[in-house]
C-alpha positions as YAML, in Angstrom:
chain: A
units: angstrom
residues:
- id: 1
  name: MET
  ca: [52.32, 192.25, 30.58]
- id: 2
  name: ALA
  ca: [52.01, 194.43, 33.67]
- id: 3
  name: ASP
  ca: [49.88, 196.94, 31.76]
- id: 4
  name: GLU
  ca: [47.53, 194.15, 30.68]
- id: 5
  name: GLY
  ca: [47.17, 192.99, 34.28]
- id: 6
  name: ARG
  ca: [46.35, 196.52, 35.44]
- id: 7
  name: LYS
  ca: [43.76, 196.88, 32.68]
- id: 8
  name: ASN
  ca: [42.12, 193.62, 33.75]
- id: 9
  name: GLU
  ca: [42.13, 194.66, 37.41]
- id: 10
  name: LYS
  ca: [40.60, 198.02, 36.49]
- id: 11
  name: ALA
  ca: [37.90, 196.35, 34.35]
- id: 12
  name: LEU
  ca: [37.05, 193.91, 37.16]
- id: 13
  name: ALA
  ca: [36.86, 196.76, 39.66]
- id: 14
  name: GLN
  ca: [34.48, 198.64, 37.36]
- id: 15
  name: ILE
  ca: [32.26, 195.57, 37.01]
- id: 16
  name: GLU
  ca: [32.16, 195.11, 40.78]
- id: 17
  name: GLU
  ca: [31.34, 198.80, 41.26]
- id: 18
  name: ARG
  ca: [28.48, 198.49, 38.75]
- id: 19
  name: ARG
  ca: [27.26, 195.29, 40.44]
- id: 20
  name: LYS
  ca: [27.20, 197.12, 43.80]
- id: 21
  name: MET
  ca: [25.13, 199.92, 42.25]
- id: 22
  name: TYR
  ca: [22.59, 197.38, 40.96]
- id: 23
  name: GLN
  ca: [22.45, 195.79, 44.41]
- id: 24
  name: ASP
  ca: [21.94, 199.17, 46.06]
- id: 25
  name: CYS
  ca: [19.20, 200.05, 43.59]
- id: 26
  name: PHE
  ca: [17.25, 196.80, 43.89]
- id: 27
  name: SER
  ca: [17.69, 196.06, 47.59]
- id: 28
  name: GLY
  ca: [14.96, 196.81, 50.06]
- id: 29
  name: GLN
  ca: [11.22, 196.39, 49.84]
- id: 30
  name: ALA
  ca: [10.68, 198.68, 46.84]
- id: 31
  name: GLY
  ca: [13.51, 197.08, 44.86]
- id: 32
  name: GLU
  ca: [12.21, 193.58, 45.54]
- id: 33
  name: TYR
  ca: [8.71, 194.63, 44.48]
- id: 34
  name: VAL
  ca: [10.03, 196.11, 41.23]
- id: 35
  name: LEU
  ca: [12.03, 192.95, 40.48]
- id: 36
  name: GLU
  ca: [8.97, 190.77, 40.96]
- id: 37
  name: ASP
  ca: [6.95, 193.05, 38.71]
- id: 38
  name: LEU
  ca: [9.66, 192.95, 36.03]
- id: 39
  name: LYS
  ca: [9.85, 189.18, 36.30]
- id: 40
  name: THR
  ca: [6.13, 188.91, 35.60]
- id: 41
  name: SER
  ca: [6.06, 191.58, 32.91]
- id: 42
  name: PHE
  ca: [9.20, 190.40, 31.10]
- id: 43
  name: PHE
  ca: [8.23, 186.74, 30.50]
- id: 44
  name: VAL
  ca: [10.58, 185.24, 33.08]
- id: 45
  name: GLY
  ca: [9.34, 181.74, 33.77]
- id: 46
  name: TYR
  ca: [6.82, 181.98, 30.94]
- id: 47
  name: THR
  ca: [7.02, 181.05, 27.31]
- id: 48
  name: THR
  ca: [7.72, 183.76, 24.79]
- id: 49
  name: PHE
  ca: [6.05, 181.76, 22.04]
- id: 50
  name: SER
  ca: [3.90, 183.62, 19.57]
- id: 51
  name: LYS
  ca: [2.77, 182.95, 16.02]
- id: 52
  name: ASP
  ca: [4.49, 186.23, 15.13]
- id: 53
  name: GLY
  ca: [8.28, 185.96, 14.91]
- id: 54
  name: LEU
  ca: [8.71, 189.66, 15.62]
- id: 55
  name: GLU
  ca: [6.68, 189.29, 18.81]
- id: 56
  name: ILE
  ca: [8.93, 186.43, 19.92]
- id: 57
  name: ALA
  ca: [12.01, 188.58, 19.27]
- id: 58
  name: TYR
  ca: [10.48, 191.45, 21.27]
- id: 59
  name: ARG
  ca: [9.58, 189.19, 24.20]
- id: 60
  name: GLU
  ca: [13.03, 187.59, 24.23]
- id: 61
  name: GLY
  ca: [14.60, 191.05, 24.18]
- id: 62
  name: ILE
  ca: [12.72, 192.27, 27.22]
- id: 63
  name: ARG
  ca: [13.39, 188.99, 29.02]
- id: 64
  name: THR
  ca: [17.10, 189.52, 28.35]
- id: 65
  name: ALA
  ca: [16.90, 192.89, 30.12]
- id: 66
  name: TYR
  ca: [15.55, 191.23, 33.27]
- id: 67
  name: LEU
  ca: [18.14, 188.45, 33.10]
- id: 68
  name: HIS
  ca: [20.92, 191.06, 32.91]
- id: 69
  name: ILE
  ca: [19.60, 192.74, 36.06]
- id: 70
  name: ALA
  ca: [19.35, 189.36, 37.82]
- id: 71
  name: ARG
  ca: [22.95, 188.50, 36.89]
- id: 72
  name: MET
  ca: [24.16, 191.84, 38.22]
- id: 73
  name: LEU
  ca: [22.45, 191.11, 41.54]
- id: 74
  name: GLN
  ca: [24.37, 187.88, 42.04]
- id: 75
  name: ASP
  ca: [27.22, 188.08, 44.54]
- id: 76
  name: LYS
  ca: [29.78, 186.88, 42.01]
- id: 77
  name: PRO
  ca: [29.54, 186.08, 38.31]
- id: 78
  name: LYS
  ca: [29.21, 182.35, 37.60]
- id: 79
  name: GLU
  ca: [32.52, 182.31, 35.71]
- id: 80
  name: ALA
  ca: [34.38, 183.48, 38.83]
- id: 81
  name: ARG
  ca: [32.91, 180.85, 41.15]
...
């Protein structure tokens, strides 16, 4: 049991360290500009509809990349709130 708890603590610490790195990378004027550009380029707030199913899959994939970055920039994950 104690080993499991230490593993969980270590995993949470690694996630928080990674989250801090994302925040360091995307903070400041340049980081905010890049995020806005990604939001526009990666179909955030826009439909990914296309007549081509492969195009929809592509657009959803790149939107998922932006959403991952946005989640990492949150102070705490939603599950922990």
